[in-house]
C-alpha positions as CSV (number, residue, x, y, z in Angstrom):
1,M,0.0,0.0,0.0
2,P,1.3,3.5,-0.8
3,I,2.4,5.5,2.2
4,Q,0.1,8.4,2.9
5,S,1.8,11.7,3.6
6,E,1.0,13.3,7.0
7,R,-1.7,15.9,6.7
8,K,-0.8,19.5,7.0
9,K,-1.2,21.2,10.4
10,R,-4.0,23.7,10.3
11,I,-2.9,27.1,11.8
12,A,-5.4,29.8,12.7
13,V,-3.9,33.3,12.8
14,V,-6.2,36.0,14.4
15,I,-5.9,39.8,14.1
16,P,-8.4,42.5,13.3
17,K,-6.4,44.2,10.5
18,Y,-3.8,42.1,8.6
19,G,-1.1,43.7,6.4
20,L,-2.4,47.2,6.8
21,T,-0.8,50.3,8.3
22,G,0.5,49.8,11.8
23,G,3.3,47.9,13.6
24,A,1.2,45.0,14.8
25,E,-0.5,44.6,11.5
26,R,2.8,44.5,9.6
27,F,4.4,42.2,12.2
28,A,1.5,39.7,12.0
29,A,1.4,39.7,8.2
30,T,5.1,39.5,7.6
31,L,5.6,36.7,10.1
32,T,2.6,34.8,8.8
33,E,3.9,34.9,5.2
34,Y,7.3,33.5,6.4
35,L,5.5,30.8,8.4
36,A,3.4,29.9,5.3
37,Q,6.5,28.9,3.5
38,N,6.6,25.8,5.8
39,P,5.0,23.0,3.7
40,A,3.8,21.4,6.9
41,Y,1.3,24.2,7.6
42,D,-2.0,25.2,6.2
43,I,-2.5,28.7,7.4
44,H,-5.8,30.5,7.7
45,V,-6.1,34.2,8.7
46,F,-9.1,35.5,10.6
47,A,-9.4,39.2,10.2
48,N,-12.0,42.0,9.8
49,R,-9.9,43.7,7.1
50,W,-6.8,42.6,5.3
51,A,-4.3,43.3,2.5
52,S,-3.3,39.9,1.0
53,L,0.5,39.7,0.5
54,S,0.4,36.3,-1.3
55,K,-1.7,33.3,-2.1
56,A,-0.1,31.3,0.7
57,T,-2.8,31.9,3.2
58,T,-6.6,31.6,3.3
59,F,-8.7,34.5,4.6
60,H,-11.9,34.4,6.7
61,H,-13.9,37.6,7.4
62,V,-14.6,38.3,11.1
63,P,-17.4,40.9,11.8
64,I,-16.9,43.7,14.2
65,I,-19.8,45.6,15.8
66,I,-18.4,49.2,16.0
67,F,-21.4,50.9,17.7
68,P,-21.7,51.2,20.6
69,R,-17.9,51.3,20.8
70,F,-17.6,49.0,23.8
71,L,-18.8,46.1,21.6
72,S,-15.9,46.4,19.2
73,S,-13.3,44.4,21.1
74,L,-15.9,42.1,22.6
75,S,-17.6,41.3,19.2
76,F,-14.3,40.7,17.4
77,A,-13.2,38.2,20.1
78,W,-16.6,36.4,20.1
79,F,-17.0,36.2,16.3
80,A,-13.3,35.2,15.9
81,Q,-13.7,32.4,18.5
82,R,-16.8,31.0,16.8
83,A,-15.2,31.0,13.4
84,V,-12.0,29.3,14.6
85,Q,-13.9,26.7,16.6
86,R,-15.8,25.6,13.5
87,G,-12.5,25.0,11.6
88,H,-10.9,22.5,14.1
89,Y,-7.5,24.0,14.0
90,D,-4.3,22.4,15.4
91,I,-2.9,25.8,16.6
92,I,-4.5,29.1,17.3
93,H,-2.1,32.0,17.1
94,T,-3.6,35.3,18.0
95,H,-2.2,38.8,17.7
96,D,-5.1,40.4,19.5
97,R,-7.3,39.9,22.5
98,I,-9.7,36.9,22.1
99,F,-11.0,34.4,24.5
100,H,-8.8,31.4,23.8
101,A,-5.5,30.8,21.9
102,D,-2.4,28.6,22.1
103,L,-0.1,31.6,21.5
104,F,-0.6,35.3,22.0
105,S,1.8,37.7,20.3
106,M,1.5,40.8,22.4
107,H,2.1,44.0,20.5
108,G,1.1,46.4,23.2
109,V,0.9,46.5,27.0
110,P,-2.0,45.6,29.4
111,H,-5.0,47.7,28.3
112,S,-5.6,48.8,31.9
113,F,-2.0,50.1,32.2
114,W,-2.3,51.9,28.9
115,T,-5.5,53.6,30.0
116,R,-4.3,54.5,33.4
117,E,-0.6,55.4,32.9
118,I,-0.1,56.3,29.2
119,R,-3.4,58.0,28.4
120,G,-4.0,59.2,32.0
121,K,-7.7,58.7,31.8
122,R,-10.4,57.0,33.8
123,P,-11.5,53.8,32.1
124,S,-14.5,54.0,29.9
125,L,-16.9,51.0,29.3
126,F,-14.9,50.2,26.2
127,D,-11.7,50.1,28.3
128,R,-13.2,47.9,31.0
129,V,-14.6,45.4,28.4
130,T,-11.3,45.3,26.5
131,A,-9.3,44.7,29.7
132,W,-11.8,41.9,30.6
133,V,-11.3,40.1,27.3
134,E,-7.5,40.5,27.7
135,K,-7.6,39.1,31.3
136,R,-9.7,36.1,30.2
137,L,-7.0,35.2,27.6
138,L,-4.0,35.7,29.8
139,T,-5.3,33.9,32.8
140,N,-6.4,30.9,30.8
141,P,-3.6,28.3,31.3
142,T,-4.4,26.6,28.0
143,C,-2.6,29.6,26.3
144,K,0.8,28.0,26.4
145,F,3.0,31.0,25.2
146,L,2.6,34.7,25.9
147,L,4.9,36.5,23.5
148,P,5.5,40.2,24.3
149,V,7.7,42.0,21.7
150,S,10.0,43.6,24.3
151,T,11.1,43.3,27.9
152,L,9.5,46.6,28.5
153,A,6.1,45.1,27.5
154,Q,6.8,41.9,29.5
155,E,7.5,43.8,32.7
156,Q,4.2,45.6,32.5
157,Y,2.3,42.3,31.8
158,Q,4.0,40.6,34.7
159,R,3.0,43.4,37.0
160,E,-0.7,43.2,35.9
161,F,-0.9,39.4,35.6
162,P,1.6,37.8,38.0
163,E,-0.3,34.5,37.8
164,A,0.8,34.1,34.1
165,G,4.1,32.9,35.5
166,A,6.7,31.4,33.2
167,R,4.6,31.5,30.0
168,F,6.2,34.8,28.9
169,Q,8.8,34.7,26.2
170,V,10.0,37.9,24.5
171,V,9.9,37.6,20.7
172,P,10.8,40.9,19.0
173,P,9.8,41.7,15.4
174,G,12.1,41.0,12.6
175,V,13.4,43.1,9.7
176,D,13.8,42.7,6.0
177,L,17.6,42.8,5.8
178,E,17.6,43.1,2.0
179,R,15.0,45.9,1.8
180,F,16.8,48.0,4.4
181,S,20.4,47.1,3.3
182,P,23.0,49.9,3.3
183,C,24.0,48.6,-0.1
184,A,23.3,51.0,-3.0
185,R,22.7,53.6,-0.3
186,Q,24.1,56.4,-2.4
187,E,21.6,55.9,-5.2
188,K,18.6,55.9,-2.8
189,R,20.1,58.7,-0.8
190,Q,20.4,61.1,-3.7
191,G,16.8,60.9,-4.8
192,V,15.3,61.7,-1.4
193,R,17.8,64.5,-0.7
194,E,17.1,66.1,-4.0
195,Q,13.3,65.9,-3.4
196,F,13.5,67.7,-0.1
197,H,16.3,70.0,-1.0
198,L,18.9,68.5,1.4
199,A,22.5,69.2,0.6
200,A,25.1,66.5,0.4
201,S,26.9,68.1,3.4
202,D,23.8,68.1,5.6
203,V,23.7,65.8,8.5
204,V,20.2,64.5,8.5
205,V,18.4,63.2,11.6
206,L,15.4,61.1,10.6
207,F,12.2,61.0,12.6
208,V,9.5,58.4,11.6
209,G,6.2,58.3,13.5
210,M,2.4,58.6,13.3
211,N,2.1,60.6,16.5
212,F,4.5,63.5,16.7
213,E,3.8,64.3,20.3
214,L,4.0,60.8,21.7
215,K,7.2,60.0,19.7
216,G,9.0,63.0,21.1
217,L,9.4,65.4,18.1
218,S,9.2,68.5,20.3
219,T,12.2,67.3,22.3
220,L,14.1,66.5,19.1
221,I,13.4,70.0,17.7
222,A,14.6,71.7,20.9
223,A,17.8,69.5,20.9
224,L,18.4,70.5,17.2
225,A,18.3,74.2,18.2
226,E,20.8,73.6,20.9
227,V,23.2,71.7,18.6
228,R,22.9,74.4,15.9
229,A,23.7,77.1,18.5
230,K,26.8,75.2,19.5
231,R,27.9,74.2,16.0
232,P,26.5,76.9,13.6
233,E,29.0,76.0,11.0
234,R,27.7,72.4,10.7
235,P,24.5,72.0,8.7
236,I,22.1,69.7,10.5
237,K,18.5,69.0,9.5
238,V,15.6,66.9,10.9
239,L,13.6,65.0,8.3
240,V,10.1,64.1,9.6
241,A,8.2,61.2,7.9
242,G,4.8,60.4,9.3
243,K,1.5,61.8,10.3
244,G,0.9,64.5,12.9
245,D,-0.1,68.1,13.4
246,Q,2.5,69.7,11.0
247,D,1.2,73.3,11.6
248,R,1.7,73.0,15.3
249,F,5.2,71.6,15.0
250,R,6.2,74.1,12.4
251,K,5.4,76.7,15.0
252,I,7.4,74.9,17.6
253,A,10.4,74.9,15.2
254,A,9.9,78.6,14.3
255,R,9.9,79.5,18.0
256,A,13.1,77.5,18.4
257,G,14.6,79.3,15.5
258,V,15.1,76.2,13.4
259,E,12.1,76.3,11.0
260,D,14.5,76.1,8.0
261,A,16.0,72.9,9.4
262,V,12.9,70.8,10.0
263,I,11.4,69.3,6.9
264,F,8.0,67.5,6.9
265,A,7.8,64.7,4.3
266,G,4.3,63.4,5.2
267,V,3.2,59.8,5.4
268,Q,5.4,57.4,3.4
269,N,3.4,54.2,2.7
270,Q,5.9,53.1,0.1
271,G,9.7,53.4,-0.1
272,I,10.5,54.3,3.5
273,E,13.8,52.5,3.1
274,K,14.9,55.4,0.8
275,F,14.5,57.8,3.7
276,Y,16.7,55.7,5.9
277,A,19.3,55.7,3.1
278,A,19.0,59.5,2.9
279,A,19.5,60.0,6.6
280,D,22.6,59.8,8.9
281,I,21.0,59.3,12.3
282,H,17.6,58.0,13.5
283,A,15.8,59.4,16.6
284,L,12.8,58.0,18.5
285,L,12.2,59.7,21.8
286,S,8.8,58.2,22.6
287,G,7.0,58.7,25.9
288,F,6.2,55.0,25.6
289,D,6.7,52.6,22.7
290,T,6.2,48.9,23.1
291,F,8.9,48.2,20.6
292,G,9.4,50.8,17.8
293,M,10.0,48.9,14.5
294,T,11.6,52.0,13.0
295,V,14.5,51.6,15.3
296,L,15.3,48.1,13.9
297,E,14.7,49.3,10.4
298,A,17.2,52.1,10.9
299,M,19.8,49.8,12.4
300,A,19.4,47.4,9.4
301,A,20.0,50.4,7.2
302,G,23.2,51.2,9.0
303,L,22.1,54.2,11.0
304,P,23.1,54.9,14.6
305,V,20.0,55.5,16.7
306,I,19.1,57.8,19.6
307,I,16.2,56.4,21.5
308,S,14.5,57.0,24.9
309,H,14.5,54.5,27.8
310,N,10.7,54.2,27.1
311,V,11.3,52.5,23.7
312,G,11.1,48.7,23.8
313,A,13.6,48.3,21.0
314,K,16.3,49.3,23.6
315,D,16.6,45.5,24.0
316,L,18.6,45.6,20.8
317,V,20.7,48.7,21.4
318,V,23.9,48.8,23.4
319,D,24.4,52.4,24.6
320,G,27.5,53.9,23.0
321,V,27.9,51.0,20.5
322,H,24.8,51.1,18.3
323,G,23.8,54.6,19.3
324,Y,22.5,56.1,22.5
325,I,19.7,55.6,25.0
326,V,18.6,58.8,26.6
327,D,16.0,60.4,28.9
328,K,13.0,61.3,26.7
329,N,12.7,64.7,28.4
330,S,16.3,65.7,28.5
331,I,16.8,68.2,25.7
332,H,20.5,68.7,26.7
333,E,21.3,65.0,26.7
334,V,19.7,64.5,23.3
335,A,21.6,67.5,22.0
336,E,24.9,66.1,23.4
337,R,24.3,62.7,21.6
338,I,23.5,64.4,18.3
339,H,26.6,66.5,18.7
340,A,28.7,63.4,19.4
341,L,27.4,61.8,16.2
342,L,28.5,64.8,14.1
343,D,31.9,63.1,14.3
344,D,32.0,61.2,11.0
345,P,34.1,58.2,12.0
346,R,32.1,57.7,15.2
347,R,28.8,57.9,13.3
348,Q,30.0,55.5,10.6
349,S,31.4,53.0,13.2
350,M,28.1,53.0,15.2
351,G,26.1,52.6,12.0
352,Q,28.1,49.5,11.0
353,A,27.7,48.0,14.5
354,A,23.9,48.7,14.3
355,R,23.7,46.8,11.0
356,Q,25.6,43.9,12.4
357,A,23.2,43.8,15.4
358,A,20.1,43.9,13.1
359,E,21.4,40.9,11.1
360,S,20.5,38.6,14.0
361,H,16.9,39.8,13.8
362,A,16.0,38.7,10.3
363,W,12.3,37.6,9.8
364,T,13.6,34.1,9.0
365,H,15.0,33.9,12.6
366,V,11.7,35.1,14.1
367,A,9.8,32.5,12.0
368,Q,12.2,29.8,13.2
369,T,11.4,30.7,16.8
370,I,7.6,30.5,16.2
371,N,8.1,27.2,14.4
372,R,9.8,25.8,17.5
373,L,6.9,27.0,19.7
374,Y,4.4,25.4,17.3
375,D,6.3,22.1,17.5
376,D,6.3,22.3,21.4
377,I,2.5,22.8,21.4
378,L,1.9,19.9,18.9
379,A,4.3,17.6,20.8
380,S,2.5,18.3,24.1
381,R,-0.7,16.9,22.6
């Protein structure tokens, strides 16, 4: 009799938005596409909205009741659970709060912590319901692996859910090393610099973010003014890519006397790697950032980074080697670090070290880690 091949393992991946704008959405989609290359898996994505990246996965629509708002997180969890249960999957891997899963990739921090400490608000009904769904998942011992993207996130989860115990394992996002390679940098660099009227002699600090205030742009602008006052002969510019209140921050730059040195490029949905190539330094001074994928992308592109202690990607950064880790509110400290990186050999050396560090965080490595966890779950059954 012919030997029958072992059936593929059916994997359910759950996330409200797949492959769309946002760190969690990009993380889930990119990782899933790498996992789908494993011939042993039959991967199904359960999402409300998605942008298909290939034909390697099967999509299932999950409804969301958006009004009243408190039902949004609850309804997604409920409808996703029903849909997954009907499919009889071997592994349920969620990237969002649902009632039951085998693995939970945690792209944020506990919702109650976010509401209380980051937003500084009293919890609404939406907040209480979302925190309840989250607690139900994390306190369910059948969820074998809890996967925060940084130690910063893990510490907050352990404080909120000490009963989760040893199920935590930090799995940071990966990076496309080819896309963000420093190779052919000069060609990419010239196009962006010409577009935004940046001279070849300009030292460009790149800021990438969808929330200018939270990501620390005002501190960066003030630090730029201090550096320019100290080194007026050295042309330094800040290139801002992302979404925020440009008018407000133009006024901040004008009051600081550096309006000519802060360039707003707007949202860059395509070709962000060209902006890293055009830059010399990357800065992210967030008040709180669970990880900050732009840091890893910048490192892969060969840029030294200046980040705050509140950025989860500090797990990958050795202060003084790959860049600097600073107090998010210390304008003088940020200015001192920018000033230090005006030294060309130092900046180039740190950029090379940053690239080397990023090379151990390719998406293939992240997929291998998740493959091992899938194997552990399947073996335990």
